[in-house]
Structure formats: structure tokens, C-alpha cells
DOVO-733286 format. One line per field, with one value per residue: y, x, z of N, C-alpha, C in turn. Coordinates in steps of 0.2 Angstrom, whole numbers. Atoms other than C-alpha are relative to their C-alpha. Layout:
DOVO-733286
npy	(Y; ...);
npx	(X; ...);
npz	(Z; ...);
capy	(Y; ...);
capx	(X; ...);
capz	(Z; ...);
cpy	(Y; ...);
cpx	(X; ...);
cpz	(Z; ...);
END
This chain:
DOVO-733286
npy	(-3; -2; -8; -2; -6; -4; -8; -7; 3; -5; -2; 8; 2; 4; 1; 6; 1; -7; -5; -5; -4; -3; -6; -3; 0; 3; -3; -9; 0; 1; -5; -5; -7; 0; 4; -2; -6; 1; 4; -1; 0; 6; 4; 10; 2; 6; 2; 0; 5; 0; -3; -5; 6; -2; 9; 0; 1; 5; 0; 3; 5; 4; 3; 6; -1; -2; 4; -2; -6; -4; -7; 2; -5; -4; 0; -5; -8; 1; 3; 8; 1; 0; 6; 5; 1; 1; 10; 3; -3; 3; 9; 2; -1; 4; 8; 3; -1; -3; -5; -8; 0; -7; -3; -5; -2; 6; -5; 3; -1; -5; 0; 2; -5; -7; 2; 1; -8; -4; 2; -2; -8; -4; -6; -1; 5; 1; -3; 5; 5; -5; -2; 6; 3; -4; 2; -4; -5; -5; -7; 0; -4; -5; -3; 5; 6; 3; 2; 4; 8; 2; 3; 5; 2; 6; 6; 3; 6; 1; 7; 4; 6; 5; 7; 4; 0; 2; 6; 1; -1; 4; 9; 0; -2; 9; 4; 8; 0; -5; 1; -7; -1; -4; -2; 3; 8; 4; 4; -2; -6; -6; -5; -2; -6; -3; -1; -3; 3; -5; -3; 6; 0; -2; 0; 3; 3; 5; 4; 6; 2; -1);
npx	(-5; 3; 2; -5; 1; -6; 3; -5; -3; -5; -2; -1; 8; 0; 7; 5; 3; 5; -4; 5; -2; 3; -1; 4; -2; 2; 5; -2; -2; 3; 2; -3; -2; -1; -7; -6; -1; -6; -3; -9; 0; 1; -4; 1; 2; 1; -1; 8; 4; 1; 7; 1; 3; -2; -1; 2; 7; 0; -1; 4; -1; 8; -3; -2; -1; -8; -3; -7; 0; -6; -2; -8; 0; 7; 4; -4; 2; 7; -2; 1; 6; 0; -6; 4; 5; -2; 1; 8; 3; -5; 3; 6; -1; -4; 2; -3; -6; -1; -5; -2; -7; -2; -5; 1; -6; -1; -2; -4; -6; -2; 0; -8; -5; -1; -5; -9; -1; -2; -6; -5; -1; 1; 4; 8; 5; 6; 5; -1; 5; 4; 2; 0; 7; 4; 5; -1; 1; -4; 1; 4; 1; 3; 2; 1; -2; -1; 9; -2; -3; 5; 6; -4; -7; 3; -5; -2; 2; 3; -1; -6; 1; -6; 3; 5; 3; 3; 4; 6; 6; 2; 4; 8; 5; 3; -5; -3; -7; -5; -6; -4; -1; -7; 2; 1; -3; 5; 5; 3; -5; 4; -3; -4; 0; 0; -7; -6; -8; -3; 5; -3; -7; 0; 7; 2; 5; 5; 4; 6; 5; 8);
npz	(-6; -4; -3; -5; -2; -5; -3; -1; 7; 4; 8; 3; 2; 7; 3; -1; -7; 1; -6; -4; -5; -4; 0; 1; 6; 5; 1; 3; 10; 4; 0; 6; -1; -7; -1; 5; -3; -5; 1; -2; -6; -3; 1; 1; 6; 0; 5; 3; -4; -10; -3; -6; -3; -6; -1; -8; 1; 3; 5; 4; 3; -2; -5; 2; 9; 4; -2; -3; -1; -3; -1; -2; -4; -2; -6; -6; -3; -3; -9; -3; 1; 8; 2; -1; 3; 7; 2; 1; 8; 5; 1; 5; 8; 3; 1; -4; 4; 4; -2; -2; -2; -1; -2; -4; -5; -6; -7; -4; 4; -1; -8; 0; 3; -4; -6; 2; 3; -7; -3; 2; -1; 5; -4; 3; 0; 0; 5; 6; 0; -1; 11; 4; -1; 2; -5; -3; 6; 0; 1; 2; 7; 1; 8; 2; 1; -7; 2; 4; -5; -3; 5; 6; -1; -4; 1; -10; -1; -9; -3; 2; -2; 2; 4; -5; -1; 6; 2; -7; 1; 5; -2; -3; 1; 3; 4; -2; 1; 0; -1; 2; 9; 3; 8; 6; -2; -2; 6; 3; 2; 3; -4; 5; 4; -5; -5; 1; -3; -6; -4; -6; -5; -7; 0; -4; 6; -2; 4; -3; 3; -6);
capy	(542; 546; 561; 569; 585; 596; 613; 628; 624; 641; 643; 622; 619; 604; 601; 582; 588; 599; 613; 624; 637; 647; 662; 679; 683; 673; 678; 696; 689; 680; 695; 705; 723; 723; 707; 714; 732; 724; 711; 721; 726; 708; 702; 683; 677; 661; 649; 649; 635; 637; 637; 646; 632; 631; 613; 618; 624; 610; 609; 606; 588; 574; 563; 546; 551; 554; 543; 555; 571; 583; 598; 605; 619; 624; 616; 625; 642; 635; 634; 619; 620; 623; 609; 596; 601; 602; 582; 578; 585; 577; 558; 561; 566; 551; 534; 520; 516; 532; 542; 558; 565; 581; 592; 605; 614; 600; 610; 597; 602; 619; 617; 606; 620; 634; 621; 619; 639; 642; 628; 635; 653; 661; 677; 678; 660; 665; 677; 666; 653; 667; 672; 653; 649; 663; 662; 679; 698; 708; 723; 732; 739; 755; 763; 754; 740; 736; 736; 725; 712; 712; 706; 696; 690; 673; 668; 668; 652; 648; 628; 620; 602; 588; 570; 562; 573; 575; 558; 556; 567; 559; 544; 549; 556; 535; 537; 520; 516; 532; 533; 548; 550; 559; 566; 558; 540; 537; 523; 531; 542; 556; 563; 567; 581; 591; 588; 599; 592; 610; 611; 593; 601; 602; 598; 584; 573; 560; 548; 538; 530; 532);
capx	(446; 439; 434; 449; 445; 460; 453; 464; 471; 480; 489; 489; 473; 476; 464; 459; 456; 441; 450; 443; 448; 441; 449; 439; 451; 446; 429; 434; 444; 429; 420; 416; 424; 427; 440; 449; 450; 459; 469; 487; 479; 473; 491; 484; 478; 471; 470; 453; 448; 448; 432; 425; 422; 425; 430; 422; 407; 407; 409; 397; 402; 389; 395; 405; 410; 429; 443; 456; 456; 471; 475; 491; 494; 477; 472; 484; 475; 458; 454; 454; 434; 435; 450; 437; 422; 434; 441; 422; 417; 433; 427; 409; 415; 428; 422; 424; 443; 445; 462; 466; 483; 487; 501; 503; 518; 524; 524; 536; 548; 547; 548; 564; 572; 568; 575; 593; 592; 593; 606; 616; 614; 605; 597; 582; 577; 560; 558; 564; 550; 538; 539; 541; 525; 517; 506; 512; 510; 525; 519; 503; 496; 487; 476; 469; 482; 477; 457; 463; 472; 458; 445; 459; 473; 470; 490; 489; 491; 477; 481; 497; 498; 512; 509; 502; 490; 484; 480; 470; 458; 458; 454; 438; 431; 432; 451; 460; 477; 485; 501; 516; 519; 532; 531; 524; 526; 507; 500; 490; 497; 485; 493; 505; 499; 495; 511; 526; 543; 544; 529; 534; 550; 550; 531; 519; 511; 498; 490; 472; 459; 440);
capz	(374; 390; 401; 409; 420; 427; 439; 441; 424; 422; 405; 404; 394; 383; 371; 374; 394; 399; 409; 422; 432; 448; 443; 443; 431; 420; 421; 416; 399; 393; 397; 379; 379; 398; 395; 380; 389; 405; 398; 402; 418; 424; 417; 415; 398; 399; 385; 374; 381; 399; 406; 420; 435; 454; 461; 479; 472; 461; 444; 428; 425; 428; 444; 440; 422; 423; 421; 426; 437; 439; 450; 452; 466; 468; 483; 495; 491; 499; 518; 527; 524; 505; 504; 511; 500; 483; 485; 489; 472; 465; 471; 465; 447; 445; 439; 450; 449; 440; 445; 454; 455; 463; 467; 481; 492; 505; 523; 530; 516; 519; 539; 536; 525; 540; 553; 542; 538; 559; 561; 549; 558; 544; 554; 541; 543; 547; 533; 520; 528; 529; 508; 504; 511; 505; 518; 522; 515; 511; 506; 506; 489; 485; 473; 459; 457; 477; 471; 456; 467; 479; 467; 455; 465; 472; 474; 495; 502; 516; 520; 519; 521; 523; 515; 530; 534; 516; 514; 531; 523; 508; 515; 523; 510; 501; 491; 490; 485; 489; 485; 483; 466; 455; 437; 422; 434; 432; 421; 413; 399; 396; 413; 403; 394; 411; 421; 423; 430; 439; 448; 458; 465; 483; 482; 489; 473; 477; 467; 471; 465; 470);
cpy	(2; 6; 1; 8; 3; 7; 3; -3; 6; 1; -6; 1; -7; 0; -7; -1; 5; 3; 5; 3; 6; 8; 7; 3; -1; 0; 3; -3; -3; 6; 5; 6; 0; -5; 2; 6; -1; -4; 4; 1; -6; -3; -8; -2; -6; -4; 0; -5; -3; 1; -1; -8; 0; -8; -1; 2; -6; 1; -6; -6; -6; -6; -7; -1; 1; -5; 2; 8; 3; 8; 4; 10; 5; -1; 4; 8; -1; 0; -5; -2; -2; -6; -6; -1; -2; -8; -3; 0; -3; -8; 3; 1; -7; -6; -4; -3; 5; 3; 6; 1; 8; 0; 8; 1; -7; 6; -5; 3; 6; 3; -3; 5; 6; -4; 1; 6; 1; -5; 2; 8; 4; 5; 0; -8; 1; 5; -3; -6; 4; 1; -7; -4; 3; 0; 8; 8; 4; 6; 2; 4; 6; 2; -8; -8; -3; -2; -6; -6; -3; -6; -7; -4; -6; -2; 1; -7; 0; -5; -1; -7; -5; -6; -3; 3; 3; -6; -1; 4; -1; -6; 0; 1; -8; 0; -5; 2; 7; -2; 8; -3; 5; 1; -4; -8; -2; -4; 2; 7; 5; 5; 4; 9; 7; 2; 3; -2; 7; 1; -8; 1; 3; 0; -6; -3; -6; -2; -7; -1; 0; -9);
cpx	(-6; 0; 4; -2; 7; -5; 9; 6; 5; 1; 1; -8; 2; -5; -4; 0; -4; 4; -3; 3; -4; 2; -4; 2; -2; -8; -2; 1; -6; -7; -2; 2; 3; 8; 5; 1; 5; 2; 7; -3; 0; 8; -1; -5; 0; -4; -8; -5; 0; -7; -1; -2; 4; -1; -6; -6; -5; -2; -4; 2; -4; 6; 2; 1; 8; 5; 4; -2; 7; 0; 6; 2; -4; -3; 3; -4; -8; 0; 1; -9; -2; 4; -6; -6; 4; 3; -6; -1; 4; -2; -5; 1; 4; -6; 3; 6; 3; 9; -1; 7; -1; 6; -1; 7; -1; 3; 6; 6; 3; 2; 8; 6; 1; 4; 9; 0; 3; 4; 4; 0; -2; -6; -8; -2; -7; -4; -1; -7; -4; -3; 0; -6; -5; -7; 1; -1; 7; 0; -7; -1; -5; -2; -5; 1; -2; -9; 1; 0; -4; -5; 3; 3; -6; 8; 2; -2; -3; 2; 5; -1; 5; -6; -4; -7; -6; -4; -5; -6; -2; -3; -4; -2; -2; 7; 2; 6; 4; 6; 5; 2; 5; -2; 0; 1; -10; -1; -3; 2; -3; 2; 6; 1; -1; 6; 5; 5; -1; -5; 0; 5; -2; -8; -4; -4; -2; -2; -5; -3; -8; -1);
cpz	(5; 2; 6; 2; 6; 2; 2; -5; -1; -6; -2; 0; -7; -5; 2; 9; 0; 6; 4; 5; 3; -2; -2; -7; -8; -5; -5; -7; -4; -1; -8; 1; 5; -1; -4; 3; 7; -1; 2; 6; 4; -3; -1; -3; 0; -7; -2; 2; 6; 0; 7; 5; 7; 4; 6; -1; -3; -10; -6; -4; 3; 3; -4; -6; -1; 2; 3; 4; 3; 2; 2; 4; -1; 6; 6; 1; 3; 8; -1; -3; -6; -3; 0; -6; -9; -1; 1; -6; -4; -1; -4; -6; -4; 1; 5; -2; -5; 4; 1; 3; 1; 4; 5; 5; 7; 6; 3; -4; 2; 8; 0; -3; 6; 4; -2; -1; 8; 2; -4; 3; -3; 5; -4; -1; -2; -5; -7; 2; -2; -10; -1; 1; -2; 4; 5; -3; 2; 0; -1; -7; 0; -5; -5; -1; 9; -2; -6; 4; 5; -2; -5; 3; 5; 3; 6; 1; 7; 4; -3; 2; -2; -2; 6; 3; -4; -1; 6; -2; -6; 0; 3; -5; -7; -4; 2; -4; 0; 0; -1; -7; -2; -9; -5; 4; 0; -7; -6; -6; -1; 7; -2; -3; 5; 4; -1; 6; 7; 6; 7; 6; 6; 4; 2; -9; 4; -5; 3; -5; 3; -1);
END
């Protein structure tokens, strides 16, 4: 079996993959005593085999060693600059001809939905759009909850992409044979262990090779 790496794993961490997440929540969870005491407050319990790792800073994985890399709904949480760092670092750890598959929200789909709502005279079209993009802030929290969210929260989207813009940046990095992909359509069966059909709905799915 080859080496397969998933970053931004969340609660999905199959044993045949090396699973990383950059969430501060995971770091706290793995801290003795403190992690146990804050479990209910953090409300995000990662699998035991999830490892702390940030693709932007670089994962503790040897370059040109991975047969496959996967991330789902991760890259939209990065700034534009960090997005570029992430895909550069992804390219580095892949073997030649290794497969990278990604899933993230589709800006074109979100805009189309907004336009349709406007054409249907939905006066709340803008409100729905901002909520669906997760780029706005619906309300401000206070007290301990606000502090915890500022430290551990990373649910807001920082940069959204459509298929064409994403492909341009991926090609600059050196990825080739980039194609739109769908749930479980990869020739490498290992990706079936990490993919979830609902994550592809209304989203961009892209597959490419190094």
C-alpha cells in the first residue's frame, strides 16, 4: 500500500490514510488534562489517529512520497496567499504522477443561486447569499464563548473560488491533467475511504496529477 495523506480531516480519519488537521481544537484535545476538561466546551472531538499538521506551514511528510492527497472543504478557509502555499506544499509531497483531489464551495454556483433569487423577486437574496458564502458575520458573541471562538473557531470562509480560477492557480504550481471530478469517480480506490457524497453537492471537485 502506498502513502495517502488527507489534510483538514475533521472527524473523517480512515486508518489507511495519514490524517492531519490544523485546528487549534485538535491541539488542545491532545493536551493532557486540559484537553479532557475542555472537550464539551470545544464541541469538536477528533478521532484519536488525527494528527496536528498545517499544510500552509508544511506537513511532516517526505517530499515526493505520496501516492494520493485529499482535502475537502479546507482551502476556502485560507487567505489567497495561504491557498497558494497550500497547493505548493501539496505538490511537493506528491510522487510524480501522484493524484490530488480537492473539494470546495463553488463561487459560480453561489452567484447563480443569488441571481435566480433576484429574478424570482426574493427580497432576501443578498442575505441568503452572504449566509451561504460564510463570509459574513451574522452576530457577535461575547464573554467566554467569544474568546473560545476567536481562538479555536475557523468556520468562516476567507476566499472563494470558481473552477476556472482554481485551475489557473493549480496549473501555475505545476499540476497537470486537471479535470472536474465527482464523488467516487477516481480510478484509485483509496479515495473512496475519505470522500463523502454530500460534500460534493454544490461544490467544485477537481482531480489532478503531479
